[in-house]
C-alpha positions as CSV (number, residue, x, y, z in Angstrom):
1,M,20.3,7.8,-18.5
2,I,17.8,8.1,-21.3
3,N,17.4,5.2,-23.7
4,A,14.9,5.5,-26.5
5,R,14.3,4.9,-30.2
6,C,13.7,7.5,-32.9
7,P,10.0,7.3,-34.0
8,I,11.0,8.0,-37.6
9,C,14.1,5.8,-38.3
10,D,14.1,3.6,-35.2
11,R,17.7,4.4,-34.4
12,P,18.6,4.0,-30.7
13,I,19.1,7.2,-28.8
14,A,21.1,7.3,-25.5
15,A,22.1,10.3,-23.4
16,A,22.6,11.2,-19.8
17,A,20.1,14.0,-19.8
18,L,17.4,15.6,-22.1
19,S,19.6,18.7,-22.5
20,D,22.1,16.4,-24.4
21,L,19.4,15.6,-26.9
22,P,18.2,18.9,-28.6
23,D,16.0,17.0,-31.1
24,F,14.4,14.6,-28.7
25,P,12.4,12.4,-29.3
26,F,14.1,12.4,-32.7
27,C,17.7,11.4,-33.3
28,S,18.5,14.3,-35.7
29,P,17.1,17.5,-37.2
30,R,16.5,15.4,-40.4
31,C,14.0,13.1,-38.6
32,R,12.4,16.1,-36.9
33,L,11.8,17.7,-40.4
34,I,10.5,14.4,-41.8
35,D,7.9,14.2,-39.0
36,L,6.9,17.9,-39.5
37,G,6.4,17.2,-43.2
38,R,4.2,14.3,-42.4
39,W,2.1,16.5,-40.1
40,L,1.8,19.3,-42.7
41,G,1.1,16.8,-45.4
42,E,-1.8,15.4,-43.3
43,A,-0.3,11.9,-43.2
44,Y,-1.2,11.6,-39.6
45,Q,-5.0,11.4,-39.5
46,I,-7.7,9.9,-37.2
47,P,-10.0,7.8,-39.3
48,P,-13.6,9.1,-39.4
49,A,-16.3,7.1,-37.6
50,A,-18.0,4.6,-39.8
51,E,-21.4,5.6,-41.2
52,G,-24.3,4.4,-39.0
53,E,-22.3,4.2,-35.8
54,A,-23.2,6.4,-32.9
55,P,-20.5,8.9,-31.9
56,A,-18.3,7.7,-29.0
57,G,-19.4,9.4,-25.8
58,P,-19.2,8.7,-22.1
59,E,-20.4,5.4,-20.9
60,P,-23.9,5.5,-19.2
61,E,-23.6,5.1,-15.5
62,D,-25.4,2.3,-13.8
63,T,-28.5,3.6,-12.1
64,F,-30.3,1.9,-9.3
65,P,-34.1,2.5,-8.6
């Protein structure tokens, strides 16, 4: 049994198998298109690093002499 919520409209989704949900993780083709429009309109963005901050990288390993 699959129990989830649509990430666009927050409507509950329930089905016995993923094959019963052709638009998963969305509840409908409408919500799927809304999400696609947000991606194409660049509504989903990662904020740029603040000026003056060092870029995130791997943590330095502890070294022992």
